[in-house]
C-alpha positions in Angstrom: -35.3 4.3 19.9 -33.2 1.2 19.2 -31.9 -1.0 22.0 -29.1 -3.5 21.1 -28.0 -6.4 23.3 -26.2 -9.7 23.2 -22.5 -8.7 23.0 -19.8 -10.2 25.0 -16.5 -12.1 25.1 -16.2 -15.3 23.1 -13.3 -17.4 21.9 -12.5 -17.7 18.2 -14.8 -20.2 16.5 -17.6 -19.4 18.9 -21.0 -17.9 18.4 -23.0 -15.0 19.7 -26.5 -13.7 18.9 -27.2 -10.0 18.9 -30.7 -8.6 19.3 -32.1 -5.1 18.7 -35.6 -3.9 19.3 -37.1 -0.7 18.0 -39.6 1.3 20.0 -41.7 4.2 19.1 -43.9 5.0 16.1 -41.8 4.5 13.0 -41.7 2.3 9.9 -38.9 -0.2 10.2 -38.5 -0.9 6.5 -34.8 -1.8 6.5 -33.0 -2.8 9.6 -29.3 -3.4 9.6 -26.2 -4.1 11.6 -22.9 -2.1 11.4 -19.7 -2.5 13.3 -16.9 -0.3 14.4 -13.5 -1.6 15.4 -11.2 0.7 17.5 -9.7 3.5 15.4 -11.7 2.5 12.3 -14.8 3.6 10.5 -18.3 2.2 11.0 -18.7 -0.6 8.5 -21.8 -2.3 7.1 -22.4 -5.9 8.2 -25.8 -6.9 7.1 -29.3 -5.6 6.3 -32.8 -7.0 6.0 -35.8 -5.4 4.3 -39.3 -6.7 4.4 -40.9 -6.9 1.0 -44.1 -8.8 1.9 -45.7 -10.4 4.9 -43.2 -13.2 4.7 -40.5 -12.1 2.2 -37.3 -10.3 2.8 -34.3 -8.9 0.9 -31.0 -9.6 2.7 -27.5 -8.3 2.0 -24.2 -9.2 3.7 -20.8 -7.8 3.7 -18.3 -10.2 2.1 -16.4 -10.5 5.3 -19.3 -12.1 7.1 -21.0 -14.0 4.3 -21.6 -17.6 5.3 -20.9 -17.0 9.0 -23.5 -14.4 10.0 -27.2 -14.6 9.6 -29.5 -11.6 9.9 -33.2 -12.1 10.7 -36.1 -10.0 11.9 -39.4 -10.3 13.8 -41.8 -7.7 12.5 -44.3 -8.3 15.3 -41.6 -7.3 17.8 -40.0 -4.7 15.5 -36.7 -6.5 16.2 -33.7 -7.5 14.2 -31.2 -10.3 15.1 -27.7 -11.2 14.1 -26.5 -14.8 14.6 -22.7 -14.8 14.4 -21.0 -18.1 14.0 -17.4 -19.1 13.5 -16.3 -15.8 15.0 -12.8 -14.5 14.3 -10.6 -12.0 16.2 -11.1 -9.6 13.4 -14.9 -9.5 14.2 -14.1 -7.7 17.4 -16.0 -4.4 17.3 -18.8 -2.4 18.7 -21.9 -3.6 16.8 -24.7 -1.1 16.1 -28.2 -1.7 14.9 -29.8 0.8 12.5 -33.2 1.5 11.0 -34.2 3.1 7.8 -37.9 4.3 7.6 -38.0 4.7 3.8 -38.6 1.5 1.8 -36.3 0.4 -0.9 -34.9 -2.8 -2.4 -31.3 -1.6 -2.9 -28.3 -2.5 -0.8 -27.7 0.3 1.7 -24.2 0.1 3.1 -23.7 3.7 4.1 -24.1 5.1 7.6 -25.9 8.1 6.2 -28.6 6.0 4.6 -30.1 5.1 8.0 -32.4 7.2 10.2 -32.0 5.8 13.6 -29.2 4.1 15.5 -28.9 1.9 18.6 -26.3 2.6 21.3 -24.0 -0.3 20.3 -23.0 -3.6 21.9 -19.4 -4.7 22.3 -18.3 -8.0 20.8 -14.8 -9.3 21.7 -13.4 -12.4 20.1 -10.2 -13.8 21.7 -7.7 -15.8 19.8 
């Protein structure tokens, strides 16, 4: 089970930090964030894969590169998304996802993940 939190209303240029914790007995090899704006498909935002005790592989969507930072805490089985310089077009419901099969490749498709959180709404006003 994944529990996401941290969404809210923020002005353009502001920041928010999303959190997501996984519970239950599963391997959280890759954790990711997706977002879904009203009337649109769920899109990849960022993913993070542990490759060693301290190493990670990170991918970002081009639209958030340089503004968003994904991180994880393996001890807590949690993933975070620090969102800076927010824009109105970042408004969406943000979902965390987990894949319990290890791999180094970029995984931007919804179908590539095994578990999903319930979503947290981020609204950026202009």
